[in-house]
C-alpha positions in Angstrom: 0.0 0.0 0.1 1.4 3.5 -0.9 1.1 6.0 1.7 2.0 9.7 1.3 0.2 11.7 3.5 -0.7 10.6 7.2 -2.3 12.4 10.3 -0.8 11.5 13.5 -2.8 12.3 16.4 -1.4 12.6 20.0 1.9 13.7 18.3 3.3 15.3 21.7 2.7 12.0 23.8 5.6 9.4 24.3 4.7 7.2 21.1 4.2 10.3 19.0 7.2 12.1 19.8 9.2 8.9 18.9 7.3 8.4 15.5 7.6 12.2 14.2 11.1 12.0 12.8 10.8 8.6 11.0 7.6 9.3 9.6 8.6 12.7 8.0 11.6 10.7 6.6 9.1 8.5 4.7 6.1 10.8 3.9 5.4 13.6 1.5 3.0 15.1 4.3 2.7 14.4 8.1 0.1 16.3 10.0 0.9 16.2 13.7 -1.8 16.9 15.9 -2.2 17.3 19.6 -4.0 19.3 22.3 -0.8 21.2 23.4 1.2 23.4 20.9 3.6 21.8 18.4 6.3 23.3 16.3 6.8 21.8 12.7 10.2 20.2 12.4 10.5 19.8 8.7 9.1 21.2 5.6 6.8 18.2 5.1 5.3 18.6 8.5 2.3 20.4 9.4 1.3 21.0 13.1 -2.4 21.6 14.4 -3.5 22.2 17.9 -6.9 20.5 18.4 -9.3 18.4 20.5 -10.8 15.6 19.1 -14.0 16.4 20.7 -16.4 15.5 17.8 -16.6 13.8 14.4 -16.6 17.1 12.8 -13.5 18.5 14.5 -11.6 15.2 13.3 -13.1 15.4 9.8 -11.5 18.7 9.2 -8.0 17.4 10.2 -8.0 14.2 8.0 -9.6 15.4 4.8 -7.1 14.2 2.2 -5.0 11.9 4.2 -4.2 8.3 3.1 -4.1 7.0 6.7 -4.5 8.1 10.3 -2.3 7.0 13.3 -4.3 7.5 16.2 -2.4 7.8 19.5 -4.3 10.5 21.5 -6.0 9.5 24.7 -5.6 8.8 28.3 -2.4 6.7 28.5 -2.8 5.1 31.9 -5.1 3.9 34.6 -8.0 6.6 35.3 -11.6 6.9 36.1 -13.6 5.0 33.8 -15.6 7.9 32.7 -12.4 9.6 31.6 -11.2 6.6 29.7 -14.5 6.2 28.0 -14.5 9.8 26.7 -10.9 10.0 25.7 -10.1 6.4 24.5 -13.4 5.1 23.4 -15.4 8.1 22.2 -12.1 9.5 20.7 -11.5 6.5 18.7 -15.0 6.5 17.6 -14.8 10.0 16.3 -11.6 9.2 14.3 -12.9 6.0 12.7 -16.2 7.9 11.7 -14.1 10.7 10.3 -12.2 8.4 8.3 -15.4 6.7 7.1 -17.0 9.9 5.9 -13.8 11.4 4.3 -12.6 8.2 2.6 -9.4 7.6 4.6 -8.4 4.0 3.8 -6.4 3.0 6.7 -6.6 3.7 10.5 -3.9 2.5 13.0 -5.1 2.6 16.4 -3.0 2.5 19.7 -4.2 -0.5 21.7 -2.0 -1.7 24.6 -0.4 -4.8 26.0 -2.6 -4.2 29.1 -5.6 -5.5 27.2 -4.1 -8.9 28.4 -2.3 -7.9 31.5 -4.0 -10.4 33.9 -2.8 -13.5 31.9 0.0 -15.1 33.9 3.6 -14.5 32.8 4.0 -18.3 32.1 1.6 -18.0 29.2 2.4 -16.9 25.7 -0.3 -14.8 24.6 -1.6 -14.1 21.0 -4.0 -11.7 19.4 -6.6 -14.9 19.5 -6.3 -15.1 23.3 -9.3 -13.7 25.1 -8.7 -10.3 26.7 -8.0 -10.1 30.3 -7.4 -6.5 31.0 -5.2 -5.6 34.1 -7.3 -2.5 34.8 -9.8 0.1 33.5 -7.4 1.3 31.0 -7.1 -2.1 29.5 -11.0 -2.2 29.5 -11.0 0.8 27.3 -8.5 -0.7 24.9 -10.9 -3.8 24.6 -13.4 -1.5 23.5 -11.2 0.5 21.2 -10.4 -2.9 19.4 -13.9 -3.8 19.2 -14.8 -0.3 17.5 -12.0 -1.0 15.0 -13.3 -4.5 14.2 -16.7 -2.9 13.6 -15.6 -0.3 11.3 -13.5 -2.9 9.5 -16.6 -5.4 9.1 -19.3 -3.0 8.5 -17.7 -0.2 6.7 -14.9 -1.7 4.9 -12.0 0.4 6.7 -8.6 -1.1 7.0 -7.8 -1.1 10.7 -4.7 -2.2 12.5 -4.8 -2.2 16.2 -1.2 -2.2 17.7 -1.0 -3.6 21.2 2.1 -1.3 22.3 4.7 -2.7 24.7 6.8 -0.8 27.0 8.2 2.0 24.7 11.5 3.1 26.6 14.9 4.2 25.3 16.3 1.1 27.1 14.6 -1.3 29.5 14.9 -0.2 33.1 13.0 -2.6 35.2 12.6 -6.4 35.3 9.2 -6.5 33.6 10.6 -4.6 30.6 12.9 -7.7 29.9 9.5 -9.0 28.4 7.7 -6.0 27.3 10.1 -3.6 26.0 9.4 -1.9 22.6 12.6 0.1 21.4 12.1 3.3 19.4 13.5 1.7 16.2 11.0 -1.2 16.5 8.1 1.1 17.4 8.7 2.8 14.1 9.2 -0.1 12.2 5.8 -1.8 13.6 3.9 1.5 12.6 5.4 1.9 9.3 4.3 -1.9 8.7 0.8 -1.1 10.0 0.4 1.8 7.6 1.8 0.0 4.5 0.9 -3.8 4.7 -1.1 -4.7 1.8 -4.3 -7.0 2.2 -5.3 -5.7 5.7 -9.0 -5.7 6.7 -8.6 -5.9 10.6 -5.5 -7.0 12.3 -4.4 -6.7 15.9 -1.0 -7.3 16.7 1.6 -7.0 19.5 4.2 -4.3 18.9 7.1 -5.6 21.1 10.8 -6.0 20.5 12.2 -9.3 20.0 12.8 -10.0 23.6 14.1 -13.4 24.7 11.6 -13.3 27.6 8.5 -11.9 25.9 5.2 -12.8 26.7 3.4 -12.1 23.6 3.4 -13.9 20.1 5.3 -12.5 17.4 3.7 -13.4 14.1 3.8 -12.0 10.3 0.7 -10.3 10.2 2.2 -7.1 9.6 5.4 -8.3 7.9 7.8 -6.7 10.4 10.4 -8.6 12.4 11.7 -6.5 15.4 15.5 -6.0 15.6 16.1 -5.4 19.4 16.4 -7.6 22.3 15.8 -6.2 26.0 18.1 -9.2 27.1 21.1 -7.2 26.0 20.3 -5.0 29.0 19.6 -7.9 31.6 22.8 -7.4 33.5 22.0 -3.9 34.2 18.6 -4.6 35.8 18.7 -5.9 39.4 16.1 -8.1 40.5 15.2 -9.7 37.3 15.7 -13.5 38.3 13.7 -12.7 41.4 10.9 -11.1 39.4 10.5 -13.9 36.8 10.7 -16.7 39.3 7.7 -15.3 41.2 5.7 -15.9 38.1 3.7 -12.5 38.2 0.9 -11.5 36.1 1.9 -10.0 32.7 0.7 -6.6 33.9 3.0 -6.6 36.9 2.1 -3.8 39.2 -0.7 -2.7 36.8 -2.4 -5.9 37.5 -2.8 -5.1 41.3 -6.0 -4.1 42.9 -4.1 -1.2 44.5 -3.1 0.2 41.1 -6.7 0.6 40.0 -7.9 1.8 43.2 -5.3 4.4 43.5 -5.4 5.6 39.7 -8.8 4.5 38.4 -11.2 4.8 41.3 -9.5 7.6 43.3 -9.4 6.1 46.9 -8.5 3.0 48.8 -11.0 1.3 51.1 -10.9 2.4 54.7 -9.9 -0.1 57.4 -11.6 0.3 60.7 
């Protein structure tokens, strides 16, 4: 698939910041969108400060694009109402705007935390039933369902990337399984934009980590290059962490994490 013009939402975020430069190198036109001000970093990049508050707002941004990479949203555990508004309604606005304007392909930022309550001893694939590790993961289940609906019912080409732990280098034991290097992140996104024959695809975007929890397949035709094991001797406690056989979500999968970040309070003990 030939892609020359892409709209990147959430361009100021962690993933968006990693993608802007490699996308500019490959595209004729990149439209970087965020709710905060951005500065264009090349002659082929346009920037827009915008909220994705309604279909009409998004339609004005994506008209004429070949594809959309939708990263905007709440990136972590939060109250469910906030997650539904930003992650689910936001994705709906993007998908519906794509349908109305004829944008052919939409890449949605899903998350590994959609399956974070599976045990670390299990290798999970996109066919494995979801077991979200929190309300954030629940919002990504809904996002993927919306993507499937728009592919099945309206013929959009939709790729849901279940993004791993995007960091310059792994810095904690869990990252030895979940790390996504910036290089591999750009590779997965470009493959998601250009892979021919896509209808609906969900795929884990994770580096080729020796200890990874998730299946790597050829759905997108990209084989990651990096392996977190290169950094293992710099990360204390890794042997003990994996020997304990945690859930794949690690601390994200604990009740305390959702109570603190998603529900706003801990139960009182009297």
